[in-house]
GUBA-108400 format. One record per atom (N, C-alpha, C): residue number from 1; atom name; residue in one letter; x negated, z negated, y negated. Coordinates in steps of 0.05 Angstrom, whole numbers, m for minus. Each point is the difference from the previous one (the first is absolute). Layout:
REM GUBA-108400
> NUM:CA:A:X:Z:Y
...
REM end
This chain:
REM GUBA-108400
> 1:N:M:m2687:675:2674
> 1:CA:M:23:m2:2
> 1:C:M:11:m33:9
> 2:N:K:20:m10:m9
> 2:CA:K:10:m28:6
> 2:C:K:18:1:25
> 3:N:T:m7:m20:16
> 3:CA:T:19:m3:25
> 3:C:T:27:m13:m7
> 4:N:R:14:8:12
> 4:CA:R:27:m19:m6
> 4:C:R:0:m32:m1
> 5:N:L:m19:m9:19
> 5:CA:L:m7:m25:m1
> 5:C:L:m6:m13:m30
> 6:N:Q:m22:16:m16
> 6:CA:Q:m10:m2:m27
> 6:C:Q:30:m2:m19
> 7:N:I:13:19:7
> 7:CA:I:31:5:m26
> 7:C:I:14:m19:10
> 8:N:F:9:m11:18
> 8:CA:F:19:m17:3
> 8:C:F:m11:m26:6
> 9:N:L:m19:m4:5
> 9:CA:L:m5:m34:m5
> 9:C:L:m4:m13:m27
> 10:N:P:m12:16:m16
> 10:CA:P:13:m15:m32
> 10:C:P:25:m4:m4
> 11:N:I:19:23:7
> 11:CA:I:29:m5:m8
> 11:C:I:8:m18:16
> 12:N:I:m4:m7:25
> 12:CA:I:6:m22:19
> 12:C:I:m6:m17:m18
> 13:N:L:m17:m11:0
> 13:CA:L:m17:m25:m10
> 13:C:L:14:m6:m37
> 14:N:L:4:21:m14
> 14:CA:L:19:m3:m15
> 14:C:L:23:m5:m2
> 15:N:A:15:6:26
> 15:CA:A:29:m11:2
> 15:C:A:0:m24:17
> 16:N:I:m20:m4:5
> 16:CA:I:m3:m28:11
> 16:C:I:2:m23:m23
> 17:N:L:m18:4:m10
> 17:CA:L:m8:m14:m30
> 17:C:L:24:0:m13
> 18:N:V:12:20:m6
> 18:CA:V:25:m6:m26
> 18:C:V:25:m9:13
> 19:N:S:5:2:35
> 19:CA:S:12:m11:9
> 19:C:S:4:m35:3
> 20:N:S:m21:m11:m5
> 20:CA:S:m9:m29:7
> 20:C:S:2:m16:m26
> 21:N:C:2:16:m25
> 21:CA:C:m2:m14:m28
> 21:C:C:18:m16:1
> 22:N:G:27:12:m11
> 22:CA:G:22:m20:m2
> 22:C:G:1:m27:m4
> 23:N:T:9:m24:8
> 23:CA:T:10:m18:m11
> 23:C:T:m5:m24:22
> 24:N:T:m8:m24:m7
> 24:CA:T:5:m21:18
> 24:C:T:24:m13:m2
> 25:N:Q:14:m5:23
> 25:CA:Q:30:m19:m3
> 25:C:Q:m11:m29:6
> 26:N:L:10:m15:m23
> 26:CA:L:m3:m29:m2
> 26:C:L:25:m8:11
> 27:N:M:m1:m14:24
> 27:CA:M:26:m18:13
> 27:C:M:m1:m31:0
> 28:N:V:25:m14:m9
> 28:CA:V:5:m28:4
> 28:C:V:17:m5:21
> 29:N:D:2:m17:12
> 29:CA:D:16:m7:20
> 29:C:D:32:m8:m5
> 30:N:N:m3:m4:m26
> 30:CA:N:29:m12:m12
> 30:C:N:3:23:m25
> 31:N:K:26:7:4
> 31:CA:K:1:33:m15
> 31:C:K:11:m12:m30
> 32:N:N:0:m31:m6
> 32:CA:N:3:m7:m27
> 32:C:N:m23:m12:m11
> 33:N:A:m21:1:12
> 33:CA:A:m24:m3:m13
> 33:C:A:m6:26:m21
> 34:N:D:m13:m18:m27
> 34:CA:D:m10:20:m17
> 34:C:D:m27:9:4
> 35:N:I:m13:27:0
> 35:CA:I:m25:1:10
> 35:C:I:m15:14:m27
> 36:N:Y:m23:m18:m8
> 36:CA:Y:m19:m4:m16
> 36:C:Y:m28:12:7
> 37:N:V:m11:26:m15
> 37:CA:V:m26:8:2
> 37:C:V:m10:m5:m19
> 38:N:D:m18:m17:0
> 38:CA:D:m25:m4:m33
> 38:C:D:23:m12:m14
> 39:N:G:18:m17:m4
> 39:CA:G:17:m16:m16
> 39:C:G:18:17:m10
> 40:N:Q:5:27:13
> 40:CA:Q:22:17:m9
> 40:C:Q:24:10:17
> 41:N:K:17:m7:m3
> 41:CA:K:25:8:21
> 41:C:K:3:26:9
> 42:N:V:m6:3:26
> 42:CA:V:6:24:8
> 42:C:V:25:9:18
> 43:N:G:15:m25:9
> 43:CA:G:21:8:22
> 43:C:G:14:m24:3
> 44:N:K:22:4:15
> 44:CA:K:9:m26:16
> 44:C:K:1:9:30
> 45:N:G:m10:m15:21
> 45:CA:G:m2:5:29
> 45:C:G:m19:16:6
> 46:N:I:7:24:m14
> 46:CA:I:m25:31:4
> 46:C:I:m7:15:m24
> 47:N:A:m24:m3:2
> 47:CA:A:m16:12:m26
> 47:C:A:m20:20:9
> 48:N:E:m3:20:m17
> 48:CA:E:m25:23:7
> 48:C:E:m16:m4:m23
> 49:N:I:m29:5:5
> 49:CA:I:m21:5:m16
> 49:C:I:m17:18:1
> 50:N:Q:m16:14:m10
> 50:CA:Q:m14:20:3
> 50:C:Q:m22:m5:18
> 51:N:R:m6:17:23
> 51:CA:R:m14:m8:22
> 51:C:R:m37:4:m5
> 52:N:M:0:31:m9
> 52:CA:M:m28:m1:m8
> 52:C:M:m11:m8:m25
> 53:N:G:m25:2:m11
> 53:CA:G:m8:m1:m25
> 53:C:G:m31:m15:1
> 54:N:L:m9:m14:m24
> 54:CA:L:m22:m13:1
> 54:C:L:m2:m28:22
> 55:N:P:m21:m6:10
> 55:CA:P:m3:m25:19
> 55:C:P:3:m26:m19
> 56:N:Q:21:m5:10
> 56:CA:Q:10:m28:m19
> 56:C:Q:19:m20:21
> 57:N:K:5:m17:m20
> 57:CA:K:15:m16:24
> 57:C:K:30:m5:m24
> 58:N:A:20:m9:26
> 58:CA:A:30:m13:m19
> 58:C:A:8:m29:5
> 59:N:N:2:m5:m8
> 59:CA:N:17:m28:1
> 59:C:N:31:0:0
> 60:N:I:6:m3:28
> 60:CA:I:37:12:5
> 60:C:I:13:m35:4
> 61:N:S:17:m3:m13
> 61:CA:S:17:m20:m1
> 61:C:S:30:4:13
> 62:N:A:11:m25:7
> 62:CA:A:30:6:10
> 62:C:A:8:m28:m11
> 63:N:K:22:14:m20
> 63:CA:K:20:m31:m18
> 63:C:K:25:0:6
> 64:N:Y:8:m21:9
> 64:CA:Y:32:m6:5
> 64:C:Y:11:m22:m18
> 65:N:H:16:8:m17
> 65:CA:H:16:m17:m26
> 65:C:H:m26:m12:m11
> 66:N:G:m14:17:m11
> 66:CA:G:m27:m1:m12
> 66:C:G:m22:m18:8
> 67:N:Q:1:m8:28
> 67:CA:Q:m18:m12:8
> 67:C:Q:m14:9:24
> 68:N:E:m25:3:m7
> 68:CA:E:m19:16:21
> 68:C:E:m3:m13:32
> 69:N:V:14:20:19
> 69:CA:V:2:m4:22
> 69:C:V:m26:9:19
> 70:N:G:m8:21:m8
> 70:CA:G:m25:13:8
> 70:C:G:m17:17:m12
> 71:N:S:m24:0:13
> 71:CA:S:m21:16:m23
> 71:C:S:m26:13:24
> 72:N:M:m7:20:m13
> 72:CA:M:m27:4:21
> 72:C:M:m14:24:m22
> 73:N:V:m26:6:8
> 73:CA:V:m16:19:m16
> 73:C:V:1:26:17
> 74:N:I:m2:22:m5
> 74:CA:I:m6:23:14
> 74:C:I:m22:16:m18
> 75:N:K:m15:13:13
> 75:CA:K:m16:20:m16
> 75:C:K:m6:23:19
> 76:N:R:m5:18:m26
> 76:CA:R:m12:24:10
> 76:C:R:m22:10:19
> 77:N:K:m2:14:15
> 77:CA:K:m23:m1:25
> 77:C:K:m7:26:4
> 78:N:F:m25:6:4
> 78:CA:F:m13:25:7
> 78:C:F:14:6:34
> 79:N:D:10:23:3
> 79:CA:D:8:7:29
> 79:C:D:m11:40:7
> 80:N:G:13:4:14
> 80:CA:G:m6:28:14
> 80:C:G:9:20:m26
> 81:N:V:28:m1:m13
> 81:CA:V:4:17:m22
> 81:C:V:m21:m3:m26
> 82:N:T:m13:m24:m6
> 82:CA:T:m15:m4:m14
> 82:C:T:m30:17:4
> 83:N:C:m5:m4:21
> 83:CA:C:m28:15:20
> 83:C:C:10:28:m8
> 84:N:M:23:12:9
> 84:CA:M:2:36:m7
> 84:C:M:2:5:m28
> 85:N:V:12:m22:m11
> 85:CA:V:m6:9:m36
> 85:C:V:m27:m1:m6
> 86:N:A:m18:m19:8
> 86:CA:A:m21:m4:m5
> 86:C:A:m19:28:9
> 87:N:Y:5:11:24
> 87:CA:Y:m16:25:12
> 87:C:Y:7:21:m18
> 88:N:F:33:4:m7
> 88:CA:F:0:28:m19
> 88:C:F:2:m7:m31
> 89:N:A:0:m23:m7
> 89:CA:A:7:m3:m27
> 89:C:A:m26:m15:m15
> 90:N:G:m14:m16:12
> 90:CA:G:m27:m10:m5
> 90:C:G:12:m29:m15
> 91:N:V:m6:m1:m25
> 91:CA:V:2:m30:m14
> 91:C:V:33:4:1
> 92:N:A:19:13:0
> 92:CA:A:26:m4:m10
> 92:C:A:10:m21:31
> 93:N:A:m15:m5:17
> 93:CA:A:6:m12:17
> 93:C:A:4:m40:m5
> 94:N:I:m5:0:m22
> 94:CA:I:0:m21:m17
> 94:C:I:27:m7:m2
> 95:N:F:20:22:m7
> 95:CA:F:30:m11:m11
> 95:C:F:17:11:31
> 96:N:A:m19:0:23
> 96:CA:A:19:m1:33
> 96:C:A:3:m24:16
> 97:N:F:m7:m17:m17
> 97:CA:F:m3:m28:17
> 97:C:F:36:m6:3
> 98:N:R:5:m8:24
> 98:CA:R:29:m8:5
> 98:C:R:9:m30:7
> 99:N:Y:27:m8:m11
> 99:CA:Y:8:m19:12
> 99:C:Y:12:7:32
> 100:N:P:7:m21:13
> 100:CA:P:17:4:26
> 100:C:P:21:13:m6
> 101:N:A:15:11:22
> 101:CA:A:26:17:m11
> 101:C:A:23:m16:2
> 102:N:L:5:m32:12
> 102:CA:L:18:m12:5
> 102:C:L:m15:m30:m7
> 103:N:V:10:m12:m15
> 103:CA:V:m4:m30:m8
> 103:C:V:19:m21:0
> 104:N:M:m1:m19:19
> 104:CA:M:23:m16:10
> 104:C:M:m7:m31:m16
> 105:N:I:15:m7:m15
> 105:CA:I:m5:m22:m13
> 105:C:I:9:m24:9
> 106:N:P:m6:m21:14
> 106:CA:P:9:m17:13
> 106:C:P:12:m21:m19
> 107:N:T:22:m16:2
> 107:CA:T:13:m13:m25
> 107:C:T:8:m27:19
> 108:N:T:3:m21:m13
> 108:CA:T:6:m25:3
> 108:C:T:29:m6:m13
> 109:N:I:25:3:2
> 109:CA:I:22:m4:m14
> 109:C:I:10:m22:1
> 110:N:P:2:m16:m22
> 110:CA:P:11:m32:8
> 110:C:P:23:m5:6
> 111:N:S:7:m7:17
> 111:CA:S:22:m8:10
> 111:C:S:16:m23:m19
> 112:N:E:24:m7:6
> 112:CA:E:7:m23:m15
> 112:C:E:m3:m28:6
> 113:N:G:m5:m7:28
> 113:CA:G:m14:m21:7
> 113:C:G:m26:m10:m9
> 114:N:D:m11:21:m7
> 114:CA:D:m31:0:m10
> 114:C:D:m2:m13:m28
> 115:N:R:25:7:m18
> 115:CA:R:m12:m10:m31
> 115:C:R:4:m34:2
> 116:N:V:m14:m9:m18
> 116:CA:V:m4:m24:m7
> 116:C:V:22:m9:m8
> 117:N:R:14:m31:16
> 117:CA:R:17:m17:m13
> 117:C:R:0:m14:m23
> 118:N:S:23:1:m12
> 118:CA:S:m4:m18:m26
> 118:C:S:9:m35:14
> 119:N:I:m11:m20:m5
> 119:CA:I:2:m22:5
> 119:C:I:31:m9:m9
> 120:N:W:1:6:m30
> 120:CA:W:25:1:m16
> 120:C:W:28:15:9
> 121:N:L:m9:12:25
> 121:CA:L:26:7:5
> 121:C:L:10:m10:23
> 122:N:E:m16:m16:15
> 122:CA:E:5:m19:21
> 122:C:E:19:m29:3
> 123:N:P:7:m4:13
> 123:CA:P:17:m23:m3
> 123:C:P:m21:m24:1
> 124:N:P:9:m21:m14
> 124:CA:P:m18:m24:m2
> 124:C:P:m4:m16:26
> 125:N:G:m25:m6:0
> 125:CA:G:m15:m10:26
> 125:C:G:m2:23:21
> 126:N:S:m6:20:m4
> 126:CA:S:2:25:15
> 126:C:S:m32:6:7
> 127:N:G:m10:0:m22
> 127:CA:G:m25:6:m11
> 127:C:G:m24:m22:20
> 128:N:D:m25:13:11
> 128:CA:D:m18:m14:8
> 128:C:D:m15:m10:m21
> 129:N:W:4:m24:m8
> 129:CA:W:m17:m23:m14
> 129:C:W:m15:m14:10
REM end
């Protein structure tokens, strides 16, 4: 006869596993910046990607008016959920690696003063010749 713990432990662990699958949120500090994952646009300001899967890296970049203003690389890692899947499902744990739940992409949005000035727009004699 099984004890209550033997009956409910797998159910509780399965509920924890399923509740933590979800998605990874990608956020940019400028809501107008486009977010790209491995070269494909996935959103503007905030985006989501699948959290669980094979262990792999993702190249995340933020673009503002077509210019890249921030980038980073994230990778799926082995964690407690992966360990539980390995215990119950064995080889299937290879599909349970996870990205972080939230990724903040730091950006440097160029201001108007950062742009290169053209000497042709300056009055004569004002350049540093």
